[in-house]
Every structure is written in C-alpha cells, then in structure tokens.
C-alpha positions, 0 to 999 in steps of 0.5 A: 345263190347255191348252184350258180357257177363253179364251186372249185375255186374258179372265179365267177363273174356273173353280175347277178351272182356278184351282187348276191355277195355285195352286202353284209350287215354294215349297210355298205354295198361293194360289188366284187370283181369275181366270186370264188367258192372253194370246195376244200382247203386245197381250192382255197390255197390254190386260189390264194397263190394264183391271186398272189401271182397275178397281183390281184386280191382275195377277201375271205367271207363266211356268212357276211354278218359283219357290221363293219364291211369286212366281209365285202369288197370291190377289189379283186375276188370275194371268197365264200367259204361256206362249203367248208362246213364240217364239224369234227369229233367232240372230245369229252376227255380233252374237252375240245372240238375241231370245226371248219371255217364255214360251220354256223356257230349255233350248230357247233354249240348244239353239237357240243351241248349233245356231249354235255359241253359248252362252246363258249364264244357267244356272238349275238348272231350265232344262228347266222355267223360262221366259225371262221368269222368268229375267229377272224373278228375275235367275236364276243357277245352277251355271255362274254362277260363270264367266258371272254371273247373267242380268242382264249378258247382257240387252241389251234388254227389251220391257216392258208397264208398269202403265198398259198401255203397251209400251216397249222398254228397251235398254242403251247400249253405252258404256264410259263414262257420267257422266249422272246417278245410276247408278240412272237410267243403265240402265233395263233393270236396273229390271226384271231381278230386279224379280219382276214388280213394276215391269212385265211382260217380254214379250221380251228380247234376249240377248248370247251367247258362243262355245260352248266347244269342250270341257267336262269335268265332274268329280265328286270325293268327299271324306272330310270336309266340311272337306276339300271346302270347303277344296278349293273355296277352293283351286280358286277361287284356283289358277292351274292350273285354270279351273272353270266351276262349283264345286258342293258336296253334303254327305253327305245330298245326296251320298246323293241323287245316289248313289241317282239314279245307281242306284249305291249303291257310288259313293263310299261313304266320302265325307262330301261331294262337289264337282262342277266343270266345266272349259272351258279354252281349251287343247287339253290335257285338264284332268283331270291338273291337277284330280287334282293339286289333289284329292290336295293337298286330301285328296280321294278320287281313286280314286272321281272320275268324269268327264263328257265330251260333252253327254249326259254333262254333262246326266246330271251336271246330272240327278244334282245336280238330284236333290237339290232334287227329292228334297226336294220329294218328301219335303215333298209329303205334309206340305203338307196338314198345314201343312208344306212344304219350307224352303229358303235361298239366302243367300250369303257371301264364298266363304271364309266358307262353311264357317263359315256352314254350321257356324253354321247346323248348330249353330243347328238342333241347339240347337233340337232339329232335324236339320241341313239338307241342304246343297248348291249353289254353294259356289264363289260362296259360295252353298250352299242349305239345305233342311229338310222341315217336317212341321207348322206347329210344325216350320216355325216352328222351322225358320224361326227357324234360317233367321233366326238364320243370316241375321243371321250371314250379313249380319254377314259381308257376305252376302245374304239371297237370292243366286239365287231372289229374295224373293217372298212367303216372304222379304220379312220378311227383306229388312230384315235387309239393306236400310236405310230409305234403300234401301227409300225408293229402291225405293218411289220407283221403284215409285211412278214405274212402278206407283203404284196397285200393280197388278203382283205384289202381295205380291212383295217388299213 
C-alpha cells in the first residue's frame, strides 16, 4: 500500500487501505477505524497526544508478523511504523548499535555482521519482523538457547509515551543495586515485552557480541520421538558439545522440511528430527563429538546432514521455517469459513517436554482430533504445536485441547507463552499463570503510564 494516503501522521480512512492493515500472522482479521503512517518520531508523538486528547486509541504495528493478533485492531487507529527504518552506527569498540523501530531484524543482523559483530536476538521471522516488534514482544527464536531472548540485549530505548512525550530509558551499567523494588530499578524492562500497551518504542540501542568464527549446523534424524527428545536432554547436559540451538521436529514437521528440501528420500525412516548448531571456540570441527552423542542416543547417524557457512546455515533456517509457513498455507482457505491456524508457544522445564507433548496428544485424541504438528525450541523446553481448524466447531475443540495442555503445563512450572506474547488470542489464558497480586502490579504500571488506555487496546487486557 506504499504511496496511498499521507505519511505524516494524519489519519487515512480509505477502506481498501484499512483492509491492507487488517491481518497479521494470527489468522484474525480486524479492520482498524483509520491508519496512521508517521514519517518520524515527531509525527508519532503528535498522533499519540492527539489520540489521548480525543479519547481514541492507537495500536502500533511494524511488519505485522504477530501470531497473537497484537499488531491488528478494530478499535481506533492502527499506526504503521515501517517508515522509521534507519540503522545507526555500529560501534565496534562499545559493541553497540542503534536502530529505529521499523528496521527489519535480518537487515540489522547483516549490518552488524559486516563489522564482525553479532546481533543476537533471533526471531524465526527475522527477514520479515521489525526491531520494534522484537522489543515489544521480547522476541526469541532458535538461537535464544545460547543467547537469550531480546530483553538482555537491550541497552536503551527511546519511547513515545501515552501523553505524547518522548523519553529515553537506559539500563544502569551496575553490578549491584539495592535502590527500591526490582520493578522500579530497570525502566527499560517496562517496555520490553509490553506489546505496545505502555509506550511506543521509537528506537533501541542493543549490545552486540563477537561474531562466531565458525558455526556448524547439523540435522539429525531419529527413529522415534522418544529418542529425539532424550537426545535433546543429553545434549543440554553433555560436557563434550556446545549447542547454540536445539530444535525439534516431529514426523509431520519433518515431512514439511523434507518437501521444502525437494528431497523425499531424506531420512525416510525418521520419526523425528533434531537440528543443532555449534559455535564452540575451539578450532576443531565439532562433528565427531556430535556423532558420538547421536550414536549413544540411537540416532540415524547415516542420514545426518551438516551445514557450514552462512549460505548453508540460511538454507537450514529456511527448511525449519517451512514448517510454520506450511501451516499458514494450509489454514488460509479456512479463514473465510471461520477457521484458522491454532498455535501454541507454551514452555516447561526442558526435562518435561516429552511428557507435556504426550499429554497434549492424548487430549487431542480424546476429543476426536488429530494431534498437533509439533516443532520448535525443545532445548528451551519450548515446542510449538499447530493445528488447522476448518470451521468454528473445530476451532472450539482445538482451543479446548490447548487450555487442557496449558493447565498441565502450569502445573509443571511452565508458562502459557514463552515467545510470541499474549496479544488478543491468549489473554483468556493469562490468568492460568498469573495471580491477582501480579495482575494488580501490572494494572498499577498501566495506570501510571497510560491511564486513559490510549495504547494497544485489547493486548494483554
């Protein structure tokens, strides 16, 4: 929709343009009352101040890759921040970079790599999602096993608040701090993961890491799901290997990868797959150590594939991303019928992953539906489960399976959302995890920063 309507913060109400901003990756469709496309932070601040004065609302959006409906709205204005897309200087001495909220994550990673530095936050949709979205959702991905989610890499934020003021928040570089409640010590953390409900992130300063000299990717087929998940535990606890990621795919998900590779003969006897990356500091190639661990866990060593170099690692990433992409494609025809893709991002302690997946499958079978396609970040105790609901009836049954699974996950010390946030789709399940005191603390912060409820209505609350 580039070039349609003003790009200076003024509202656009053209119906065709509004529909162009009505969908994200959640499967929902919410048509905003208007669209704002600011050119700079002044436009953003003025638009937010005007919305507050008029008693209307604003939902900020980047590339609209949210799987929870966080980047769409049918209340007030949708503010597209894609025009704020400048990458600042990469500082090789301080190991920092500054980037505006509309920068694509993969573009920022490449800019840092050109200076020999690693931008560590690693959402799977890095070629599509923006820096602002990554901060707002505390995005993570495969390599968060080694590097963590976005939060620990954020040094500072420039934020437009609900009253239209723009403020800079910076982490104190302290090893000790006993001044007040933890909640008040790190204001940066108010906004990371807040899903746009407390302020609009305009730009961020990130800490960078040295770029690994070498990374090896290894795709390992297994004859059973139990063997694959036991291998994940063994790899986490091994002193001989140093994984950067530990990714799991069940039989259905492995089939999607096989088709994406255009090689139906690859690992035909496999019931599951584990993909790992090793960026150890030693010069010795890690493959021998990994193969020894594969054989000790009953893996199909003869079908192992390795990926060396940036192009090969990007291909491995494409194959893994083929799983959610295929589920999106399967779900698309059913949106008009009231169906959609149903996805989870729960997590449990990593040793409990196999039991939690088994429980979910038994819940599905007990309700007469096929088990979910299961894949993702098992090394963090965090698999994804996807179904395709063809109509509202199937959607209701699948959401019942999700809720039953989440109750069991919480009982095991898990979380209802480890990666994608709550948005609009998962807010009904947040009370399974958070008690009234926790909600009261969240309400107090929301009241302090956005008392009129101007920002991101429907997200979290």
